N, C-alpha and C positions, 0 to 999 in steps of 0.2 A: 847688736847681740842678740841672738835667736836662742832662748832658753830651752833647755832639754824638755822633751814631753813627758806627761804624767802617764806612767804605764802601769796598770793594776792587773795582777794576775791571781788567779785562784785555782788550787790543787787539791785532789784529794787522794789518798790512797787507802786501799782496802784487801785484808788479807782473809778471803773466803775461806780457805784452808790452809795449814802450817806451810807447803812449799811454794804456793801461789802468791802473787801480789798484783793487784789491778791498780793502775794509776790513771788520772784523768788531770788534764790542766785546760783551764780557759785561760787564753793569753791576749793582753791587751783588752779587756773588757769595754773600756771607756773608746776604744778605737780613736786614741789620740795620736797614734804614730800613721806615717805615711805608708808603713810598710803593708798594712791590711788595707788600705784605700782601695775602694772598688770591688773588694772581694766578700762573698758571703759570710756569715757568722760561723758556718760550719768550718771554716779555713781557721778559726780561732781556736778550736779544738784540738787538742793533741791526747792521744790514747796509747797505753802501754800495758803489758804482760810479761811479767817474768816468773821463771820456774827455778826453783833453789834445789839442786840434787844435791841432798847431805851435806851442804856447805863445801863441796867440793868444785862444782861447776854450776854457774848460773847462765840460763839462757832467757833471752829477752826478744820480744818483739813489739814493734809500735806502728802508730800512723800519726802523721803529722802534716798538715795542710796538702792534703791529699797524695802524701808519698809514705809508702811502707818502708820500715827499716826493721833492721835486726842486729842482733849482738850477742856477746857473752862474756864470762869472765871466770877467773880463776881466784875467787876472794882470798884464799889461804895466802897467795903470791901478790895480791894487790895487783893483779892484771885486769883489765877490761878492754874489750874491742867493741867497736861499732861500725855499722856501714848504714848511713843516713844522708837524707839531703840537708846540706847546709842552708840555714834560713837566708842568708844575705845573698850566696851566689846562685842558690837554686841548683846546685849541681850535686851527685852523690859522691861522699868523700868517706874515706878511711879514717877512723879514729882509734888510736891506740894510747891507753890511759894507764900509768904505773903510778900506784899510790903507796906512800910509807906511812905507818903510823909511829910516832914516837913519843 
């Protein structure tokens, strides 16, 4: 029986001015998973920036594992879209998310 690895993540979010949000994550700080084996520590860093246009439209961009990503959303409708590299398959994928608050 192979136990699951211990994965430690750390993230921060900063709002320098009202419509902007900067995010940074450090993924798998202990390098206990084989996903990051042989890769530099810089590959553990994920960065993102979002801009909220009056609560109507959110525009996002990011950088993860050497790959840029972008997306957007209509928060009042609960719709989010992203175009990013999937961590497992390492190919660009479209993500469409619908969110409902009850």
